[in-house]
C-alpha positions in Angstrom: -19.1 -42.0 56.2 -22.7 -41.0 55.6 -23.7 -37.9 53.7 -25.4 -35.4 56.0 -28.5 -33.8 54.5 -28.6 -30.0 54.2 -31.8 -28.1 54.4 -31.8 -24.7 52.8 -33.4 -21.8 54.6 -36.6 -20.4 53.0 -34.9 -17.3 51.5 -32.3 -19.5 49.7 -35.0 -22.0 48.6 -37.0 -19.3 47.1 -34.2 -18.5 44.7 -34.1 -22.1 43.3 -35.9 -22.8 40.0 -38.5 -25.6 39.8 -37.9 -28.3 37.2 -39.9 -27.8 34.0 -41.0 -31.2 32.6 -40.8 -29.7 29.1 -37.1 -29.4 29.5 -36.3 -32.8 30.9 -33.9 -34.7 28.5 -33.3 -31.6 26.4 -29.9 -29.7 26.4 -31.4 -26.5 27.9 -28.2 -26.1 30.0 -26.1 -25.8 26.9 -28.0 -22.8 25.6 -25.5 -20.6 27.4 -22.7 -21.6 25.1 -24.9 -20.9 22.0 -26.0 -17.6 23.3 -22.4 -16.5 24.0 -21.8 -16.8 20.3 -25.2 -15.1 19.8 -23.9 -12.1 21.8 -20.9 -11.7 19.4 -23.4 -11.6 16.5 -25.6 -9.1 18.2 -22.6 -6.9 19.2 -21.5 -6.9 15.5 -25.1 -5.9 14.5 -25.1 -3.0 17.0 -21.6 -1.9 15.9 -22.8 -1.9 12.3 -25.9 0.2 13.1 -24.0 2.6 15.5 -20.4 2.8 14.4 -18.2 4.2 17.2 -17.8 7.7 16.0 -19.3 9.4 19.0 -18.7 8.7 22.7 -18.3 5.3 24.2 -18.8 2.2 22.1 -22.2 0.5 22.1 -22.3 -3.2 23.0 -24.4 -5.7 24.9 -24.0 -7.2 28.3 -24.2 -11.0 28.8 -27.2 -12.6 27.1 -29.6 -14.3 29.6 -32.5 -16.6 29.0 -35.6 -17.8 30.8 -39.3 -18.8 30.4 -40.5 -15.5 31.8 -40.1 -12.0 30.4 -37.3 -10.1 32.3 -39.4 -6.9 32.8 -42.9 -6.3 34.0 -43.4 -3.0 32.2 -45.2 -3.2 28.8 -42.8 -3.4 25.8 -43.7 -2.7 22.2 -43.0 -5.8 20.2 -42.3 -6.5 16.5 -42.9 -10.1 15.4 -41.1 -11.9 12.6 -41.4 -15.3 10.8 -38.3 -17.1 9.5 -37.5 -20.5 8.1 -37.2 -21.7 11.7 -40.4 -20.4 13.2 -41.7 -17.2 14.8 -39.7 -14.7 16.9 -40.3 -11.3 18.4 -38.1 -8.3 19.4 -38.6 -5.4 21.8 -36.3 -2.7 23.3 -36.8 -0.6 26.4 -37.5 3.0 25.5 -34.6 4.2 27.7 -32.2 2.3 25.5 -34.0 3.4 22.4 -33.9 7.1 23.2 -30.2 6.9 24.2 -29.4 5.3 20.9 -31.4 7.9 19.1 -29.5 10.6 20.9 -26.3 9.0 19.8 -27.4 8.9 16.2 -27.9 12.7 16.4 -24.4 13.2 17.8 -25.0 13.4 21.6 -22.3 12.0 24.0 -24.4 12.4 27.1 -25.7 8.8 27.4 -27.2 9.3 30.9 -29.3 12.2 29.6 -30.4 10.2 26.5 -31.5 7.3 28.7 -33.3 9.5 31.3 -35.1 12.0 29.0 -37.7 9.6 27.6 -40.7 11.5 26.0 -44.1 10.7 27.4 -45.3 9.7 23.9 -43.6 7.6 21.4 -42.5 9.3 18.2 -42.4 8.0 14.7 -38.6 8.4 14.7 -38.4 6.0 17.7 -40.5 3.4 16.0 -38.4 3.6 12.8 -35.2 3.1 14.8 -36.7 0.2 16.7 -37.9 -1.4 13.5 -34.3 -1.1 12.1 -32.8 -2.6 15.2 -35.3 -5.4 15.3 -34.6 -6.4 11.7 -30.8 -6.3 12.1 -30.6 -8.0 15.5 -33.3 -10.6 14.9 -31.6 -11.6 11.6 -28.3 -12.1 13.5 -30.1 -14.2 16.1 -31.9 -16.4 13.5 -28.7 -17.0 11.5 -26.9 -18.2 14.7 -29.7 -20.4 15.8 -30.3 -21.9 12.4 -26.6 -22.5 11.7 -26.8 -20.2 8.7 -29.3 -18.4 6.4 -32.4 -19.9 4.9 -32.5 -21.9 1.7 -32.0 -20.0 -1.5 -35.2 -18.3 -2.6 -36.7 -18.4 1.0 -36.6 -15.0 2.7 -34.5 -15.2 5.9 -36.8 -13.0 8.0 -40.3 -11.6 7.2 -41.9 -8.9 9.3 -45.4 -9.9 10.6 -46.3 -7.1 13.0 -44.5 -3.9 13.6 -44.6 -2.5 17.1 -48.3 -2.6 17.5 -48.6 -4.9 20.5 -47.7 -4.1 24.1 -47.7 -7.9 24.9 -45.5 -10.6 23.5 -47.3 -11.6 20.3 -46.2 -15.2 20.4 -48.7 -17.6 22.0 -47.8 -20.9 23.7 -44.4 -21.8 25.3 -41.8 -19.0 24.8 -38.1 -18.8 25.5 -37.0 -15.2 26.3 -33.5 -13.9 25.6 -32.4 -10.5 26.9 -29.3 -8.4 27.3 -28.4 -4.9 28.6 -27.4 -2.3 26.1 -24.2 -0.7 27.4 -22.4 2.5 26.5 -19.0 1.7 27.8 -20.0 0.4 31.3 -23.2 2.5 31.6 -26.5 0.4 31.3 -29.1 2.0 29.0 -31.9 -0.5 28.9 -32.8 -4.1 27.7 -33.2 -5.6 24.3 -35.5 -8.6 24.6 -36.2 -11.5 22.1 -38.9 -14.1 22.3 -38.6 -17.5 20.5 -41.5 -19.8 19.8 -41.2 -23.6 20.4 -40.1 -24.3 16.7 -37.3 -21.8 16.8 -36.1 -23.1 20.3 -36.2 -26.7 18.9 -33.9 -25.6 16.1 -31.5 -24.2 18.7 -31.6 -27.4 20.8 -31.0 -29.6 17.7 -27.7 -27.8 17.3 -26.7 -28.6 20.9 -28.0 -32.2 21.1 -25.1 -34.7 21.3 -24.8 -37.4 18.7 -26.7 -40.4 19.8 -24.7 -43.6 19.9 -26.4 -46.6 18.4 -27.0 -49.4 20.8 -25.7 -47.5 23.8 -28.7 -48.5 26.0 -29.4 -52.2 26.6 -33.1 -53.3 26.1 -33.3 -54.5 29.7 -32.1 -51.2 31.1 -34.5 -49.3 28.8 -37.5 -51.4 30.0 -36.5 -50.9 33.7 -36.3 -47.1 33.1 -39.7 -47.0 31.5 -41.2 -48.8 34.5 -39.4 -46.5 37.0 -40.6 -43.2 35.4 -44.4 -43.2 35.2 -45.7 -40.1 33.6 -49.3 -39.1 33.1 -50.1 -37.6 29.7 -53.1 -35.4 29.2 -54.3 -34.7 25.7 -56.2 -31.5 25.0 -58.1 -32.2 21.8 -59.9 -29.0 21.3 -60.6 -25.6 22.8 -63.4 -23.2 21.8 -64.2 -19.6 22.8 -67.8 -18.6 23.1 -69.5 -15.3 24.0 -71.0 -15.4 27.5 -74.5 -15.0 26.0 -74.1 -18.1 23.8 -72.6 -20.1 26.7 -75.6 -19.3 29.0 -78.0 -20.1 26.2 -76.8 -23.7 25.8 -79.4 -26.4 26.3 -79.4 -30.3 26.3 -79.1 -31.5 22.8 -77.3 -28.5 21.4 -74.3 -29.3 19.2 -71.0 -27.4 19.3 -68.8 -28.1 16.2 -65.1 -28.3 17.1 -62.1 -29.0 14.8 -60.0 -32.1 15.5 -57.0 -31.4 13.3 -54.3 -31.2 16.0 -53.9 -31.8 19.7 -51.5 -30.8 22.5 -50.0 -33.5 24.8 -49.3 -32.2 28.3 -47.5 -33.3 31.5 -48.7 -31.4 34.6 -50.4 -28.9 32.3 -47.0 -28.2 30.5 -47.2 -28.8 26.7 -44.6 -31.4 25.7 -45.8 -32.7 22.3 -47.9 -31.6 19.3 -49.8 -34.2 17.3 -52.3 -34.7 14.5 -55.6 -36.3 15.4 -56.6 -39.1 13.0 -59.2 -41.9 12.9 -58.0 -45.5 12.8 -60.4 -48.4 12.8 -63.1 -46.3 14.4 -60.9 -44.9 17.2 -59.3 -41.4 17.5 -55.5 -41.7 17.5 -52.5 -39.3 17.6 -49.8 -39.3 15.0 -46.8 -37.2 13.8 -45.8 -36.4 17.4 -43.4 -33.5 17.6 -41.6 -31.9 20.6 -42.9 -28.5 21.7 
């Protein structure tokens, strides 16, 4: 009996996610299991910062993840560097003012989430910095499988709430969760992980490779069946418009050739060092992005 094809209507098709070539062959699907454990760590961090003395207990809803930020409104970010890489933290002001009201003894969560001042206060920024440190440390510990090596600080603040855009350049994995008071949503906490920190999380999830599992003939056939075009971006330079318009034949633009990015369909997949070998430029020390 043949299998009948099924064509989705446009509305249903629009909800499907396109394949990201950066994620092929990587256990992205298993991040949910890791982030379920992450939620337990974050809940513990919230409970430590806001013990349940007043009103409903504070906790997080389910942790979600994706390549795009979950909200379009500008967020105020704090960025951190750990032994894994760079990460960033932000919290919606409705959640922040509700938590601030709780700290001062209020039990009216809806009022605390609705009454957001037009201008940020120094008290808000201090509370956001405290939450960012506590929750990002919990996240880094879970992703890294434990704290950093002895003598290496686990988390170092780079930039404190001075940027309305995510301060991490390049490919970013976002994590977010709703702050809840009982069942009442207050606002989102959002984390951003750079490619190095995401790679550390994926290494935890990667299954143990079996030696000799694939036969050479099968491997060769697979390589022929999956042709991929790799584009290498060797350098990128920013110039003022005046200098660009002033360029003439024979002008020389110095550019560094220390590293390069290898892309598939304009998606970065590998980082590499550029070296010279027998008069030719070559790539070495390839690492996944």
